[in-house]
C-alpha positions in Angstrom: 31.0 -75.7 -8.0 34.8 -75.7 -7.5 36.9 -76.0 -10.3 38.0 -79.3 -11.5 41.9 -78.8 -11.4 44.1 -76.3 -9.1 43.6 -72.7 -9.7 46.8 -70.8 -11.9 49.0 -68.9 -9.7 47.3 -65.8 -11.5 43.9 -66.5 -10.0 45.4 -67.2 -6.5 47.1 -64.1 -6.8 43.7 -62.2 -7.7 42.0 -63.6 -4.8 44.5 -63.0 -2.8 44.6 -59.5 -3.8 40.9 -59.4 -3.5 40.7 -60.6 -0.1 43.4 -57.8 0.8 40.9 -55.3 -0.3 38.2 -56.5 2.0 36.5 -58.7 -0.7 34.4 -56.1 -1.7 31.3 -57.2 -3.8 32.3 -56.8 -7.6 29.0 -56.1 -8.8 29.1 -52.7 -7.1 25.3 -52.7 -5.6 25.2 -51.4 -2.4 22.5 -53.8 -1.2 20.3 -53.6 1.7 21.1 -51.8 4.7 22.5 -53.7 7.5 19.9 -54.5 10.3 20.6 -53.8 13.8 20.5 -56.9 15.9 20.5 -55.4 19.3 17.9 -55.3 21.5 16.3 -52.3 23.7 15.2 -54.3 26.6 13.6 -51.3 28.2 11.4 -50.6 25.2 10.6 -54.6 24.9 9.5 -54.4 28.3 6.6 -51.7 27.3 5.1 -54.4 24.6 1.2 -55.0 25.9 2.1 -58.8 26.6 4.8 -58.1 29.4 2.7 -55.8 31.1 1.4 -56.9 34.3 -2.4 -58.1 34.3 -5.1 -55.4 35.4 -8.3 -55.8 37.4 -11.3 -55.4 34.7 -13.6 -53.4 35.3 -11.5 -50.2 36.1 -13.6 -47.7 35.4 -17.5 -47.0 35.7 -17.6 -47.1 32.1 -16.3 -50.5 32.2 -18.4 -51.4 35.0 -21.5 -50.3 32.4 -20.1 -52.5 29.7 -20.0 -55.6 31.9 -23.1 -55.3 33.3 -24.4 -55.2 29.5 -22.4 -58.2 28.4 -23.5 -60.2 31.6 -27.0 -59.5 30.9 -27.1 -61.5 27.7 -24.0 -64.1 28.5 -23.6 -66.7 30.8 -20.4 -69.1 31.9 -20.2 -72.3 30.3 -21.1 -75.4 31.9 -18.5 -76.9 34.2 -17.2 -80.0 33.4 -17.1 -82.7 36.1 -15.0 -85.4 34.6 -13.8 -83.1 31.5 -10.1 -82.6 30.7 
């Protein structure tokens, strides 16, 4: 909280000197390293969610797996008047 009254001239001089010094943290702790907030868009475009959709199955093994899945799975019934 701010003080109730005006700061003394000595306190104002101390603050002025501290600001001239670059306002260093008087605790001396370096603290955490600064975080680089830059974004590497070329690298970000490699993220899986930004890749184009690929057709599946794309290999014979995928076809084999899909065939086995289709033996036991059926599509859900289509809703005629549903949402």
